[in-house]
PyMOL commands that place a pseudoatom at each C-alpha (Angstrom):
pseudoatom trace, name=CA, resn=MET, resi=1, chain=A, elem=C, hetatm=0, pos=[-0.060, -0.054, -0.025]
pseudoatom trace, name=CA, resn=THR, resi=2, chain=A, elem=C, hetatm=0, pos=[1.289, 3.445, -0.848]
pseudoatom trace, name=CA, resn=MET, resi=3, chain=A, elem=C, hetatm=0, pos=[1.106, 6.440, 1.453]
pseudoatom trace, name=CA, resn=PRO, resi=4, chain=A, elem=C, hetatm=0, pos=[-1.081, 9.233, 0.265]
pseudoatom trace, name=CA, resn=ILE, resi=5, chain=A, elem=C, hetatm=0, pos=[1.282, 11.813, 1.961]
pseudoatom trace, name=CA, resn=ARG, resi=6, chain=A, elem=C, hetatm=0, pos=[4.562, 12.584, -0.153]
pseudoatom trace, name=CA, resn=VAL, resi=7, chain=A, elem=C, hetatm=0, pos=[7.523, 14.100, 1.347]
pseudoatom trace, name=CA, resn=ASN, resi=8, chain=A, elem=C, hetatm=0, pos=[9.271, 16.813, -0.742]
pseudoatom trace, name=CA, resn=LEU, resi=9, chain=A, elem=C, hetatm=0, pos=[11.934, 17.621, 1.506]
pseudoatom trace, name=CA, resn=ASP, resi=10, chain=A, elem=C, hetatm=0, pos=[14.657, 17.156, -0.860]
pseudoatom trace, name=CA, resn=VAL, resi=11, chain=A, elem=C, hetatm=0, pos=[13.160, 19.722, -3.128]
pseudoatom trace, name=CA, resn=MET, resi=12, chain=A, elem=C, hetatm=0, pos=[13.111, 22.388, -0.366]
pseudoatom trace, name=CA, resn=LEU, resi=13, chain=A, elem=C, hetatm=0, pos=[16.763, 21.464, 0.519]
pseudoatom trace, name=CA, resn=ALA, resi=14, chain=A, elem=C, hetatm=0, pos=[17.777, 22.159, -3.066]
pseudoatom trace, name=CA, resn=ARG, resi=15, chain=A, elem=C, hetatm=0, pos=[15.861, 25.372, -3.130]
pseudoatom trace, name=CA, resn=ARG, resi=16, chain=A, elem=C, hetatm=0, pos=[17.759, 26.543, -0.122]
pseudoatom trace, name=CA, resn=LYS, resi=17, chain=A, elem=C, hetatm=0, pos=[21.005, 25.203, -1.313]
pseudoatom trace, name=CA, resn=MET, resi=18, chain=A, elem=C, hetatm=0, pos=[21.327, 23.183, 1.877]
pseudoatom trace, name=CA, resn=ARG, resi=19, chain=A, elem=C, hetatm=0, pos=[22.592, 19.554, 2.451]
pseudoatom trace, name=CA, resn=ALA, resi=20, chain=A, elem=C, hetatm=0, pos=[20.505, 17.178, 4.335]
pseudoatom trace, name=CA, resn=LYS, resi=21, chain=A, elem=C, hetatm=0, pos=[23.455, 16.749, 6.835]
pseudoatom trace, name=CA, resn=GLN, resi=22, chain=A, elem=C, hetatm=0, pos=[23.345, 20.551, 7.720]
pseudoatom trace, name=CA, resn=LEU, resi=23, chain=A, elem=C, hetatm=0, pos=[19.558, 20.392, 8.230]
pseudoatom trace, name=CA, resn=ALA, resi=24, chain=A, elem=C, hetatm=0, pos=[19.775, 17.299, 10.446]
pseudoatom trace, name=CA, resn=GLU, resi=25, chain=A, elem=C, hetatm=0, pos=[22.392, 19.029, 12.583]
pseudoatom trace, name=CA, resn=GLN, resi=26, chain=A, elem=C, hetatm=0, pos=[20.372, 22.325, 12.891]
pseudoatom trace, name=CA, resn=ILE, resi=27, chain=A, elem=C, hetatm=0, pos=[17.174, 20.568, 14.003]
pseudoatom trace, name=CA, resn=GLY, resi=28, chain=A, elem=C, hetatm=0, pos=[18.651, 18.051, 16.316]
pseudoatom trace, name=CA, resn=LEU, resi=29, chain=A, elem=C, hetatm=0, pos=[17.915, 14.828, 14.194]
pseudoatom trace, name=CA, resn=SER, resi=30, chain=A, elem=C, hetatm=0, pos=[20.345, 12.126, 13.107]
pseudoatom trace, name=CA, resn=GLU, resi=31, chain=A, elem=C, hetatm=0, pos=[20.929, 11.785, 9.476]
pseudoatom trace, name=CA, resn=THR, resi=32, chain=A, elem=C, hetatm=0, pos=[19.435, 8.304, 9.341]
pseudoatom trace, name=CA, resn=GLN, resi=33, chain=A, elem=C, hetatm=0, pos=[16.225, 9.920, 10.814]
pseudoatom trace, name=CA, resn=LEU, resi=34, chain=A, elem=C, hetatm=0, pos=[16.093, 12.548, 8.374]
pseudoatom trace, name=CA, resn=SER, resi=35, chain=A, elem=C, hetatm=0, pos=[17.065, 10.199, 5.445]
pseudoatom trace, name=CA, resn=MET, resi=36, chain=A, elem=C, hetatm=0, pos=[14.187, 8.086, 6.404]
pseudoatom trace, name=CA, resn=LEU, resi=37, chain=A, elem=C, hetatm=0, pos=[11.761, 10.969, 6.348]
pseudoatom trace, name=CA, resn=ARG, resi=38, chain=A, elem=C, hetatm=0, pos=[13.095, 12.098, 3.007]
pseudoatom trace, name=CA, resn=THR, resi=39, chain=A, elem=C, hetatm=0, pos=[12.541, 8.692, 1.500]
pseudoatom trace, name=CA, resn=GLU, resi=40, chain=A, elem=C, hetatm=0, pos=[9.078, 8.236, 3.001]
pseudoatom trace, name=CA, resn=LYS, resi=41, chain=A, elem=C, hetatm=0, pos=[10.068, 5.287, 5.119]
pseudoatom trace, name=CA, resn=VAL, resi=42, chain=A, elem=C, hetatm=0, pos=[8.391, 6.827, 8.352]
pseudoatom trace, name=CA, resn=ARG, resi=43, chain=A, elem=C, hetatm=0, pos=[4.764, 6.416, 9.232]
pseudoatom trace, name=CA, resn=GLY, resi=44, chain=A, elem=C, hetatm=0, pos=[4.672, 10.135, 10.864]
pseudoatom trace, name=CA, resn=ILE, resi=45, chain=A, elem=C, hetatm=0, pos=[6.372, 13.093, 12.078]
pseudoatom trace, name=CA, resn=ARG, resi=46, chain=A, elem=C, hetatm=0, pos=[6.202, 15.045, 15.218]
pseudoatom trace, name=CA, resn=PHE, resi=47, chain=A, elem=C, hetatm=0, pos=[4.872, 18.491, 14.970]
pseudoatom trace, name=CA, resn=ASP, resi=48, chain=A, elem=C, hetatm=0, pos=[7.739, 19.923, 16.880]
pseudoatom trace, name=CA, resn=THR, resi=49, chain=A, elem=C, hetatm=0, pos=[10.138, 18.280, 14.281]
pseudoatom trace, name=CA, resn=LEU, resi=50, chain=A, elem=C, hetatm=0, pos=[8.049, 19.741, 11.260]
pseudoatom trace, name=CA, resn=ALA, resi=51, chain=A, elem=C, hetatm=0, pos=[8.164, 23.233, 12.960]
pseudoatom trace, name=CA, resn=LYS, resi=52, chain=A, elem=C, hetatm=0, pos=[12.041, 22.997, 13.308]
pseudoatom trace, name=CA, resn=ILE, resi=53, chain=A, elem=C, hetatm=0, pos=[12.254, 22.015, 9.501]
pseudoatom trace, name=CA, resn=CYS, resi=54, chain=A, elem=C, hetatm=0, pos=[10.031, 24.861, 8.488]
pseudoatom trace, name=CA, resn=LEU, resi=55, chain=A, elem=C, hetatm=0, pos=[11.858, 27.391, 10.571]
pseudoatom trace, name=CA, resn=VAL, resi=56, chain=A, elem=C, hetatm=0, pos=[15.444, 26.266, 9.248]
pseudoatom trace, name=CA, resn=LEU, resi=57, chain=A, elem=C, hetatm=0, pos=[14.210, 26.075, 5.653]
pseudoatom trace, name=CA, resn=ASP, resi=58, chain=A, elem=C, hetatm=0, pos=[11.999, 29.286, 5.824]
pseudoatom trace, name=CA, resn=CYS, resi=59, chain=A, elem=C, hetatm=0, pos=[8.966, 27.443, 4.446]
pseudoatom trace, name=CA, resn=LYS, resi=60, chain=A, elem=C, hetatm=0, pos=[5.442, 26.164, 5.513]
pseudoatom trace, name=CA, resn=PRO, resi=61, chain=A, elem=C, hetatm=0, pos=[4.552, 22.579, 5.895]
pseudoatom trace, name=CA, resn=ALA, resi=62, chain=A, elem=C, hetatm=0, pos=[2.728, 22.474, 2.500]
pseudoatom trace, name=CA, resn=ASP, resi=63, chain=A, elem=C, hetatm=0, pos=[5.940, 23.086, 0.966]
pseudoatom trace, name=CA, resn=ILE, resi=64, chain=A, elem=C, hetatm=0, pos=[7.340, 19.906, 2.372]
pseudoatom trace, name=CA, resn=LEU, resi=65, chain=A, elem=C, hetatm=0, pos=[4.395, 17.704, 2.466]
pseudoatom trace, name=CA, resn=ASP, resi=66, chain=A, elem=C, hetatm=0, pos=[1.830, 16.832, -0.391]
pseudoatom trace, name=CA, resn=TYR, resi=67, chain=A, elem=C, hetatm=0, pos=[-1.242, 14.857, -0.367]
pseudoatom trace, name=CA, resn=ASP, resi=68, chain=A, elem=C, hetatm=0, pos=[-2.629, 12.533, -3.210]
pseudoatom trace, name=CA, resn=VAL, resi=69, chain=A, elem=C, hetatm=0, pos=[-6.326, 12.481, -2.735]
pseudoatom trace, name=CA, resn=ASP, resi=70, chain=A, elem=C, hetatm=0, pos=[-7.894, 9.057, -2.272]
pseudoatom trace, name=CA, resn=PRO, resi=71, chain=A, elem=C, hetatm=0, pos=[-11.416, 8.496, -0.804]
pseudoatom trace, name=CA, resn=ALA, resi=72, chain=A, elem=C, hetatm=0, pos=[-10.156, 4.905, 0.511]
pseudoatom trace, name=CA, resn=ASP, resi=73, chain=A, elem=C, hetatm=0, pos=[-8.025, 6.892, 3.023]
pseudoatom trace, name=CA, resn=LEU, resi=74, chain=A, elem=C, hetatm=0, pos=[-11.312, 7.358, 4.970]
pseudoatom trace, name=CA, resn=TYR, resi=75, chain=A, elem=C, hetatm=0, pos=[-11.238, 3.457, 5.560]
pseudoatom trace, name=CA, resn=LEU, resi=76, chain=A, elem=C, hetatm=0, pos=[-7.389, 2.950, 6.392]
pseudoatom trace, name=CA, resn=ALA, resi=77, chain=A, elem=C, hetatm=0, pos=[-8.141, 3.335, 10.196]
pseudoatom trace, name=CA, resn=ASP, resi=78, chain=A, elem=C, hetatm=0, pos=[-10.541, 0.241, 10.057]
pseudoatom trace, name=CA, resn=GLU, resi=79, chain=A, elem=C, hetatm=0, pos=[-7.625, -1.890, 8.560]
pseudoatom trace, name=CA, resn=ASN, resi=80, chain=A, elem=C, hetatm=0, pos=[-5.174, -1.172, 11.454]
for i in range(1, 80): cmd.bond("trace and resi %d" % i, "trace and resi %d" % (i + 1))
show_as sticks, trace
zoom trace
């Protein structure tokens, strides 16, 4: 099953001419954790982490996260 939320963090890093390692250091995440987020291998993100990313990259959450509309998402909770 694919996740309807896509992470566009690499796009924002490129726009800001920043390396993932620099971002990880500034927000207090390990490079491994940030890599997992960038490659969409996580099931969630803490709001405080998202806020730090937005602060450092001078962006909004919508610049980093995208959503592919799928009505089936209403029923995902029933499967877990």
